[in-house]
C-alpha positions as CSV (number, residue, x, y, z in Angstrom):
1,X,-26.0,166.8,-21.2
2,X,-26.6,163.3,-23.1
3,X,-27.7,160.7,-21.2
4,X,-26.0,157.4,-21.8
5,X,-27.0,154.3,-20.4
6,X,-24.2,151.6,-19.6
7,X,-26.0,148.2,-19.3
8,X,-23.8,145.0,-18.6
9,X,-23.9,142.0,-15.8
10,X,-21.9,139.8,-13.7
11,X,-23.0,137.3,-15.4
12,X,-21.3,137.8,-18.8
13,X,-18.2,137.0,-16.8
14,X,-19.2,133.7,-15.9
15,X,-19.2,132.7,-19.7
16,X,-15.4,131.5,-20.1
17,X,-13.9,129.4,-22.9
18,X,-11.1,128.3,-21.3
19,X,-7.3,129.2,-20.7
20,X,-5.7,131.7,-23.4
21,X,-9.1,132.1,-25.1
22,X,-9.2,135.6,-26.5
23,X,-12.7,136.3,-25.9
24,X,-12.5,135.7,-22.0
25,X,-14.2,137.6,-19.3
26,X,-11.2,140.1,-18.6
27,X,-12.5,142.1,-21.5
28,X,-15.6,143.3,-19.3
29,X,-12.8,143.8,-16.9
30,X,-10.3,145.9,-18.8
31,X,-13.1,148.4,-20.3
32,X,-14.6,149.1,-16.3
33,X,-11.2,149.6,-14.9
34,X,-10.7,152.3,-17.9
35,X,-13.9,154.1,-17.7
36,X,-13.3,154.4,-13.6
37,X,-9.6,155.6,-14.5
38,X,-10.7,158.5,-17.3
39,X,-13.6,159.4,-14.7
40,X,-16.7,158.4,-17.5
41,X,-18.1,156.4,-14.7
42,X,-19.6,158.9,-13.0
43,X,-21.5,160.1,-16.1
44,X,-23.1,157.2,-17.1
45,X,-26.2,155.6,-16.2
46,X,-25.6,151.9,-14.9
47,X,-28.5,149.3,-15.5
48,X,-28.1,145.5,-15.1
49,X,-29.1,143.6,-18.2
50,X,-32.1,141.3,-17.9
51,X,-32.6,138.2,-19.3
52,X,-33.8,138.1,-22.7
53,X,-37.0,136.2,-22.7
54,X,-38.2,133.8,-25.5
55,X,-40.4,135.7,-27.1
56,X,-37.3,138.9,-27.7
57,X,-34.8,135.8,-29.0
58,X,-37.7,134.1,-30.9
59,X,-37.6,137.0,-33.2
60,X,-34.5,136.2,-34.9
61,X,-33.8,132.5,-33.7
62,X,-35.8,129.4,-33.7
63,X,-36.9,128.0,-30.8
64,X,-35.8,124.2,-31.7
65,X,-32.4,126.2,-31.8
66,X,-32.8,127.9,-28.2
67,X,-33.6,124.9,-27.1
68,X,-30.9,122.9,-28.7
69,X,-28.5,125.5,-26.8
70,X,-30.0,125.7,-23.7
71,X,-29.6,121.3,-23.7
72,X,-25.7,121.5,-24.9
73,X,-25.1,123.8,-21.6
74,X,-22.7,121.6,-19.6
75,X,-22.8,120.9,-15.9
76,X,-19.3,121.4,-15.7
77,X,-16.2,121.9,-18.2
78,X,-16.5,122.9,-21.5
79,X,-18.6,121.6,-24.8
80,X,-17.4,123.2,-28.1
81,X,-20.0,124.2,-31.3
82,X,-17.2,124.3,-32.9
83,X,-13.7,124.8,-33.3
84,X,-13.6,128.5,-31.3
85,X,-16.6,128.4,-30.0
86,X,-17.3,126.6,-26.6
87,X,-20.1,126.7,-23.7
88,X,-18.9,126.7,-20.3
89,X,-21.7,126.1,-17.2
90,X,-21.8,130.1,-17.2
91,X,-22.8,130.9,-21.0
92,X,-26.2,130.1,-21.2
93,X,-27.5,132.7,-18.9
94,X,-24.4,135.1,-19.9
95,X,-25.8,134.9,-23.4
96,X,-29.6,135.5,-22.2
97,X,-28.0,138.6,-20.6
98,X,-26.5,139.9,-23.8
99,X,-29.4,139.7,-25.6
100,X,-31.9,141.0,-23.4
101,X,-29.3,144.2,-22.9
102,X,-29.8,145.1,-26.0
103,X,-34.0,145.1,-25.6
104,X,-33.6,147.0,-22.5
105,X,-31.3,149.6,-24.4
106,X,-33.9,150.2,-26.8
107,X,-36.4,150.4,-24.3
108,X,-34.8,153.1,-22.5
109,X,-33.7,155.2,-24.9
110,X,-37.5,154.8,-26.9
111,X,-38.7,156.0,-23.5
112,X,-36.4,158.9,-23.5
113,X,-34.9,157.6,-20.7
114,X,-31.5,157.6,-22.4
115,X,-30.5,159.5,-25.3
116,X,-28.3,156.5,-26.2
117,X,-27.1,153.7,-24.6
118,X,-23.8,151.0,-24.4
119,X,-24.2,147.0,-23.9
120,X,-21.1,146.1,-22.3
121,X,-21.6,142.3,-22.7
122,X,-20.6,139.0,-23.6
123,X,-20.7,136.8,-25.6
124,X,-20.8,138.7,-28.5
125,X,-23.4,138.3,-31.7
126,X,-23.0,139.3,-35.2
127,X,-21.7,136.1,-35.8
128,X,-24.8,134.0,-35.0
129,X,-26.8,133.0,-37.6
130,X,-30.8,132.6,-37.8
131,X,-29.7,128.5,-36.5
132,X,-26.0,128.4,-35.9
133,X,-23.5,129.5,-33.4
134,X,-19.9,130.3,-34.5
135,X,-17.2,132.7,-33.8
136,X,-17.9,133.3,-30.3
137,X,-21.2,133.9,-30.9
138,X,-24.3,132.3,-29.3
139,X,-27.6,134.7,-29.6
140,X,-27.2,137.6,-32.2
141,X,-27.6,140.8,-29.7
142,X,-27.7,143.1,-32.6
143,X,-30.4,141.7,-34.3
144,X,-32.8,140.8,-31.3
145,X,-32.2,144.3,-30.2
146,X,-33.5,145.8,-33.6
147,X,-36.0,143.5,-34.2
148,X,-37.4,144.4,-30.7
149,X,-37.6,148.2,-31.9
150,X,-39.2,147.3,-34.7
151,X,-41.9,144.6,-33.9
152,X,-42.5,146.3,-29.9
153,X,-41.6,150.0,-30.8
154,X,-42.9,149.7,-34.2
155,X,-40.2,151.3,-35.8
156,X,-39.6,151.2,-40.0
157,X,-36.4,152.0,-40.7
158,X,-33.5,150.6,-38.5
159,X,-29.8,151.2,-39.3
160,X,-27.2,149.0,-38.4
161,X,-23.9,150.2,-38.4
162,X,-20.9,147.3,-37.8
163,X,-17.3,148.3,-37.6
164,X,-15.8,144.6,-36.1
165,X,-12.8,144.0,-38.3
166,X,-15.1,140.8,-39.2
167,X,-18.0,140.6,-41.5
168,X,-21.1,140.3,-39.5
169,X,-22.5,137.5,-41.4
170,X,-25.0,136.4,-38.5
171,X,-26.9,140.1,-38.9
172,X,-26.7,140.0,-42.7
173,X,-28.2,136.2,-42.7
174,X,-31.1,137.5,-40.5
175,X,-31.7,140.7,-42.1
176,X,-31.3,140.1,-45.8
177,X,-33.4,141.9,-47.7
178,X,-35.8,143.1,-45.0
179,X,-36.1,146.8,-46.4
180,X,-36.9,148.2,-42.8
181,X,-33.1,147.3,-42.2
182,X,-30.4,149.1,-43.8
183,X,-26.6,147.5,-42.7
184,X,-23.5,149.1,-43.5
185,X,-20.0,147.9,-41.9
186,X,-16.5,147.4,-42.6
187,X,-14.4,144.7,-42.3
188,X,-10.8,142.8,-43.1
189,X,-11.2,140.3,-46.5
190,X,-10.3,138.1,-47.1
191,X,-10.7,136.9,-43.5
192,X,-12.8,135.1,-41.3
193,X,-16.1,134.4,-42.2
194,X,-15.0,134.9,-45.3
195,X,-18.2,136.8,-46.3
196,X,-20.1,139.9,-47.2
197,X,-18.8,139.5,-50.9
198,X,-20.5,137.3,-52.6
199,X,-23.7,139.4,-54.3
200,X,-24.7,140.9,-51.1
201,X,-29.0,142.4,-50.9
202,X,-29.1,145.5,-51.4
203,X,-30.3,146.8,-48.1
204,X,-26.6,145.6,-47.2
205,X,-24.0,148.1,-47.6
206,X,-20.5,146.3,-47.0
207,X,-16.6,147.7,-47.6
208,X,-14.2,144.8,-47.3
209,X,-11.3,146.2,-46.8
210,X,-7.4,144.6,-47.6
211,X,-5.4,144.2,-44.9
212,X,-3.1,147.4,-44.0
213,X,-5.7,149.3,-44.1
214,X,-5.3,152.6,-41.7
215,X,-7.8,155.3,-40.3
216,X,-7.1,157.6,-43.2
217,X,-8.7,155.5,-45.3
218,X,-11.2,153.9,-43.3
219,X,-12.5,157.7,-42.6
220,X,-12.7,157.8,-46.4
221,X,-14.5,154.8,-47.7
222,X,-17.0,155.3,-44.6
223,X,-17.7,159.2,-45.8
224,X,-18.2,157.8,-49.5
225,X,-20.3,155.2,-49.5
226,X,-21.9,154.4,-45.7
227,X,-23.0,158.2,-45.3
228,X,-24.8,158.6,-48.4
229,X,-26.9,155.5,-48.1
230,X,-27.8,156.5,-44.3
231,X,-28.8,160.0,-45.2
232,X,-31.0,158.4,-47.9
233,X,-32.7,155.6,-45.7
234,X,-33.1,158.3,-42.9
235,X,-32.9,156.0,-39.6
236,X,-35.4,156.4,-37.1
237,X,-33.2,154.3,-34.6
238,X,-29.0,153.4,-35.3
239,X,-27.6,150.4,-33.8
240,X,-23.9,150.1,-33.7
241,X,-22.1,146.1,-33.8
242,X,-19.1,147.6,-32.1
243,X,-16.4,145.7,-32.6
244,X,-12.6,147.5,-31.6
245,X,-10.6,144.2,-33.2
246,X,-10.0,146.5,-36.0
247,X,-7.4,148.2,-33.9
248,X,-4.2,148.6,-34.6
249,X,-2.9,147.1,-31.6
250,X,-4.9,143.8,-31.5
251,X,-3.1,140.9,-33.4
252,X,-6.2,139.1,-34.3
253,X,-6.4,141.1,-36.8
254,X,-4.5,143.5,-39.5
255,X,-6.5,146.7,-39.7
256,X,-4.6,149.6,-38.2
257,X,-7.7,151.9,-36.1
258,X,-6.8,154.3,-33.3
259,X,-9.1,155.2,-30.7
260,X,-9.3,158.6,-32.8
261,X,-11.0,157.1,-35.4
262,X,-13.7,154.9,-33.5
263,X,-14.1,158.7,-32.2
264,X,-14.9,160.4,-34.8
265,X,-16.8,156.9,-36.7
266,X,-19.2,157.3,-33.5
267,X,-19.5,161.1,-33.9
268,X,-20.8,160.8,-37.2
269,X,-22.9,158.3,-36.6
270,X,-24.4,160.5,-34.1
271,X,-24.7,163.4,-36.4
272,X,-27.0,161.1,-38.5
273,X,-28.8,159.9,-35.5
274,X,-29.7,163.4,-34.4
275,X,-30.6,164.7,-37.5
276,X,-32.7,162.0,-38.6
277,X,-33.6,159.6,-35.1
278,X,-33.8,162.0,-32.6
279,X,-30.3,161.2,-31.6
280,X,-31.2,157.5,-30.4
281,X,-28.6,155.0,-30.5
282,X,-28.0,151.3,-29.2
283,X,-24.0,150.3,-29.3
284,X,-23.1,146.7,-28.4
285,X,-20.0,145.4,-28.0
286,X,-18.4,142.8,-30.6
287,X,-15.3,142.0,-30.7
288,X,-11.8,143.4,-29.4
289,X,-9.3,141.6,-27.7
290,X,-5.9,143.4,-26.9
291,X,-7.2,144.3,-23.4
292,X,-5.3,147.9,-23.1
293,X,-6.7,149.1,-26.4
294,X,-9.9,147.5,-26.1
295,X,-10.7,149.9,-22.8
296,X,-9.1,152.8,-24.6
297,X,-11.4,152.4,-27.8
298,X,-14.4,151.7,-25.9
299,X,-13.7,154.7,-23.5
300,X,-13.4,156.9,-26.8
301,X,-16.6,155.6,-28.1
302,X,-18.5,156.4,-24.9
303,X,-16.9,159.3,-24.5
304,X,-18.6,161.0,-27.8
305,X,-22.1,158.6,-27.2
306,X,-22.3,160.7,-23.9
307,X,-20.9,164.3,-24.9
308,X,-18.3,164.4,-22.6
């Protein structure tokens, strides 16, 4: 049976951007409850996310930026870094755990302790640029994990798959023109952060989707555009920015994916990982704000990862 690691930490619940903010601690509770209700929890290996080290963070973010975030961290109340993105007293530690989870996941998968891993962490990361927090994100968790695979484990070809409803501008900022990394993504366009379509670098395979796109079109364009690029690249490991906010029930956006679409794309990614990467996959939670849809979608995603 496939061994799937599930990495999270209670510190990730302590990041709280205030009443009515969609990126809320209850997201992790909904996922946890659903895994138990679906009987999936007994098949997973649970790990506590460690705090990311300065060395791990500095592979992506300048020391001055990391220190600026640490200094901005409030003792009480909220400090807004942009209209959407605020720090509470628990935010900085939560962000360190979220970034650290991806590094632990990479280590577990590379050591063979797990076939693949899912990191149920927040804050999310794919909007965080090298020196800027934005879009609910502080550190770029997937970029920190991918750089860990490249630098600490010496891999030469990493693929990042991003199916969040928003373009992963931060991940693109970090990896543009890095030939060791192929990033393939789908996102609603035009939509926040209004990027990803202006002359992307050759290692960026971006597919903008119009509002109203449903699963059949998503599956077709992913099959036609992503998969040939991934097969040609032959990744040694695959990282997934797993945002579930393109779900039909998620009113933060206007795409129409369902759990079956997330299960399908996970299976296709898994087949490619099996062919070229010894099955090595690290998946990290990004968006998804309709709690029931998020929980069901993560459950479907994990079920495929764990081959259940």
